[in-house]
N, C-alpha and C positions, 0 to 999 in steps of 0.2 A: 575314775580312779577314790575309793575309797578309803587309803591306807596312806600314810608317810614314813617312809625311816628316819627315827629320828635321834639325837642323842642325848642321853639321859645324865647331868650331871648328877650323881646322887653323893651325899654328905655323910663324914663317916664323925663324928660331932665326939672327941675325949676332951683327956685331963692328963697335962703332960706331967713331968717329972717338978714342976717347979709348982703345979698346984693352978696352974691357967688353960683357958676351955681353947684349947684349936680346931678347925675345922679342916678335913680334909677332902679333897674332890677327886668323885670316886667315876669315870667316862664308864659309861656303861650302854653298851648297845639295845636299841627299843624302838617298840612300834608305837605311834598314834594312829588308830584303827576307829574306825566311825563302824556303829551296827547294833545290834542288841544282845543281849545277856545271854549267854551256852551262844553266840558265835564262834567259829574257828578260829585262831590264831593265824596271820598270815605268815610271821616267824615263829613257828613253834620254842624256840630256843632264846627269843630277842624276850623282854618284859612290855608285854603287850599294854598299852594305857587305851583300853577297851571307853570309848564316849559315846555313851548311851542317855536316853531320854528326847524328849520332843520340844520340851518348852523353850530352850535356847538350844538352835542348830546351829554347832559352829560348823559345819560342815558347808552351810550354803554361802558361808564366807569367802570361801576359796574354794567354790565348784570350777569347775573349768579351767582347774591349771595342773598340769601335770608334774608326778612324783620331781621330777628335776631337775623344774624351775623353782622348788621352792625349799631353803631350809631349814630345818626345824630340830629345835632345842626345848629340851625339859629337866624340869628342876624343882623342887621341893621350894615349898612357899612359907615363911617364916609370918606369924601374926603377932609376934614379941610380946604371947604369952596372953593376951586376950583373947576371952574365948566369948563370940557372940552366935546365940544360936541361930544357924541359916533357916529360913520360913520356909522349911518343907515338910511334906508329908512323911508320917512315920515313926517309928520308937528310936530312933539313932537319933541321937541330939548332939555326938561330937563330929569333928570333921579332921580328916586329912587333906589340907593344900596342898595341890601340885600348881606350877605354870609354864605354860608352853605359848614358845616364841615363835613365830614364822615369817618368814625374810624370805620376799620375792627376789630370784638372783639379778634380777634386773634391776633391782631396785621402788617395782612397783605399786611392793603394801609390804610393811610390816603390821602385825596382828599379836597381839596377847589375847590372851585364853585362859580363864582361871580354870581348874579342874577341882571335883570334888569329891573325896574319895569317902561315903558313910562309914563311922567307925563308933563304937561301941567307949572306947575308952580313951581319954585326954591323952594328945600329945605334947610334949613340951620340947623344950633346943636340945636337951641332952636328952631325949629319949624319942628318936626318929625308930618307927618299927619297920625291922629290917623290910627286904623285897630280893625276895630269891628271880635269880635267872631260869625265864619262862613263867615265870609268874602273869595272870594276868587280873588286871584292876579293873574293876566293873567302876567308871568315875562319871560323874555329868557336867558338861559346862556350863557357868553359870554367870560366868559375867566375860564379856569379848570386848575389847578396845581395839579398832582399825586406826591406819593413815593411808592415803593415796599417795602422800605428797612430805615423803619422809626426807627430799631434796629438793629446793626448790630453788631456782633462779629468774628473776625478775628484771625485766628496764624500769628505768626509773617514769615515774607518772603511772606505772602498772597497776591494775587493780585483780588482787590476788585474795585467794581462799585457801587456807591450809588445813587440810580435811583431818578430821578428827570424830571418829563414828566410836559407838558403844552401843552396849545392849546389856542388860540384868533380865536372868532369869523368871523375877516375879515385880509386881507393879508395888508401888508406895513405899518405893527402897528410900530409908535417907541417904539420899545420895548429895556429893560435892563434886561440883564441875569446876574446874579452874584453870587458865590459860598463863602463863610467865613468858619473860623472855630473860633471859640472860647473854648477855654481851658484853664478854671484857671484864669476867667476872661479877657484873653490879646485874641483880635477879632484879625484875620490877615486873608486879602483878597488874595484869592486864585486864582480865575477866575473872568474877569469881558468882558463884549462885549457888545457892543451899534450897534445896526441897522442905528440909526441916524448916527453917526460919521466913519462906519466900523471896529473899530478899538477895537483890544482886546488886553488885558493884562491877563498875569498867562499862565495857563496849564489846561490840564487835561480834558479839554472837548473840541468833534470835533466839527468843524465849519458845516461837511456837515451831521453831528447827530442834532445840532443846528436847522439848516433849517426846518429839520422834526418833529421841536417839541422835540427833546429828549436832554437835559439840563443834562445827570449821569455826573456825575463825578469819571474819572478812579483814582485807587490810585496803583500805578503799583506794590508796596514795601511797603509792611508794616512793620510798625516798634513801639517799644516801645512810642516813640514822635509822632504817628500818632491818638493816642488817643484824642478824643475831640467831641466837637457839632459841626456838619458841617450843614452850614443853607445853602439853596441855593433859591434863591429870583430871582424872575421875575414880573419886572413893567412897565405895559400898563398906563401913566397919562391917567385919577385919581385911575385907581387900582394899587395894590402896594400887589403881594401873594407872602408866606412865605413858605419852610416848611422845619424843619428839621428832620438829621440822627442822630443819638445818633450813634457812633462811638467807640466801644471798643473792641481796639486790646490787645490779650494775658492776656487777666481780667480772664482766664481759661488755661494758656499755662501749659501742661502737661510736669512734668518731663524727661528726660532720663536718665535710671536706668541703670548702669553696673558694672561689677565685675571685678578688677584687676587681678582673675585667670581664670580657665576652669570650665567644667561642673564638673570637677574628678580633685583635688588636691592632688599629689602622695608623700609626705615626707617619710624621712626614722626615724628613731625615734628617738624622742628628737630635729627634726630637730625647727628652729621657723621659722617662714611665718608670715610677715604682708598683710593679707588680707584686700582690702578697696573697698568701695561701692561708686559709684559717684553718686549723682544727681545731673542733670545739666539742665541748661537752663528750669529752671522753674520759676513762677507769679504767685501771688506775692509773698514774702517773705517766710511764714510759712509753712518749710514742717518738718516734723516727719519722721525719720530713726531709724526702728528699729532690731535687732538679732535675731533669734532662732537656737536651737537647738534641732533635736530628731534624734531616730535610723532610717534608713533609711526602716525598715522591717513597721515601723507604721505608716510612713509617707502618706503612699494611702491609709490606713482606714479609715473611717466616722465613725462608730460605735464601742464602745470601746478602742479605741489608747490613750492613753495622749495625754495631752497638750504637743507643744513643749515648751522646759523652753527656758524664755527669756536671752541672753546673759549676764553678769558683763562684766566690766573693757571694756567698749567699748569706745571710744573718738571723739569727733568732730572737724573737721577740723575750722575755721573760715567763714564765708560766704564770696564769689568772686561774685566784682560786676563786671558782662562781659558788652561789649561794646553795647548791642543791651538792656543795663537795666534787662536782670535777672539775674537770683542767679543759682549760683552753690552753691553743700556742701557737703563733705568726710565723710561718719564715718568708721572709721576700729580699728581693734583686731588683738594684737600679738599671735600667735597660735601654740599651742606647741605640737607636737604628741607624743600621749601615744599610749598605747594599747586597753585602754576602749573608746578612740573616733573610731579605727576602724570603718567604716563602714558608719560615722554619717551624718547627711545632715543639711547642716549649710544654714538659708535662712535669708534674707537680702528684708525686706517689707519697703515700702516707700508710706508716707502716704500726699496728698493734695489734696485740695479744688478743682480742677482741675478735680479730678479723683473720682471714680466713686467706684472702686475697689483699692486696695494698689495692686502696681505694687512687686510684688514679683523676687526675683531672687536667684538661689542656686546654690551649689557645695558639694558632697560627698568626704569625706576627704579617703585617703587611705594611709596607714600605712605601711613603706615596706617590716619594719624589721618583723613585723609580721609571713609572710608567712617564711621569712627564718628560723626565730629558732622554728617554727615546723617540717618543715624539718629535721634540723640539731636534733633534738628530736629524729625523726621517727627513723631517721636512726641510732642513738646511741644506739636504743631501737631492731633494727634490728640485728646489730654488737654483740649486750649483749647477745643475743638471740641465733646467731650463735655459740658465743666463749662456751657457757655454752652446746649448743650439740655438739660441736665438742670437747669436754673432758668426755662430760656424757655418751654419745653412746658405744664407746670402752669399758670402764667399766660394762657398762649395759649388752652390748653381752658377754662380758668374765667370768661374771658371772653366766650366764644364762648356756653357755658351761660346766662348770667344776661344778656342782648342786650334791653333793652326793648324795640326797636322790634321782634321779632322777632313775629312773629302767628302761628306754626307752633313748637309746641316742636322742638328737637330731640332725638330718638332715644335715648333713656338721661339726659335730662334731668328731673326735677319741679320742678312749680312750687309754692311752698311759701304762694302767697298764696292 
């Protein structure tokens, strides 16, 4: 790919009947084409912005990307009446400026490039030189700015780098690099560096990296207060470029779920136990905690198994506000051990918008009195049977030995008559 179809927002500036200045946007088909002067336009019916030159290769910043993966917008760039001769060779002293914005359709990057069109005449905001359909504008890229983190999400405590890359077509430019944070209407300057004065304010950007065109901002530790719109700006008069990184930490911070009992809870008959399910360090506020109970034998069945029964009489604690601005909540109930609950599985299910599936924690109830009762019952039956045998066997044995109707005596019996 050496070209991109673009939408060119041309400006028509006029004075209305009341004498006020108005600007009307006119959307026109255009092409951003990379090559050399004299190249044939890809689309002869569209305005062609032919990007030439080798000092700053705009092409390499998007190389390998297919045209359908990039949204391209072009427009005129106002210098608000200020004229600064751009340090280039040649007799042409004046410039017409255009700005192009390239956005990856999947949000992988956003790039801003400034295109210079050499001119013999100064331009003013009220006198844009007209551009005809099919016209070829031989421009050069003089400044570029790119971010690969237009939208960032992070967990609490994570380290993050907000990417900001820039390049200028000449060395020794009087340049100012700044980072600002905007949150709920409050703007805070985080970092500032000027090549003209050599002064640095704030932190987060390495000066060595800055010398190579890397103005990325480092967040060493993500907190809830880190949320906001981070703005990277690079200015080389008369050009001013900004790129935004929407930083949304812990907007999907998942809860940590735990029980105050182990996988098997052993209780004596009629013993009481407070069972607590803790959901901790989640954000935002809304979380749902539900308790279920079912027979252990049916918990693993997928077909034909009865549905778990939702527990009643479950209580909730008040929401706890943690120091990192996350929340915690506990759900608990009081369990009284009984024979009917022996071997049952109790499940705490926690749902939150950060989770695809609920987090579930289980425990099995073991009632200790069940086994001892069974053993005692069996021992009683055994003793009873032994007692019956002890008293009945001699009687049966004596009756068989002395029966008068027997013709033959039993072996081992002695006839005393």
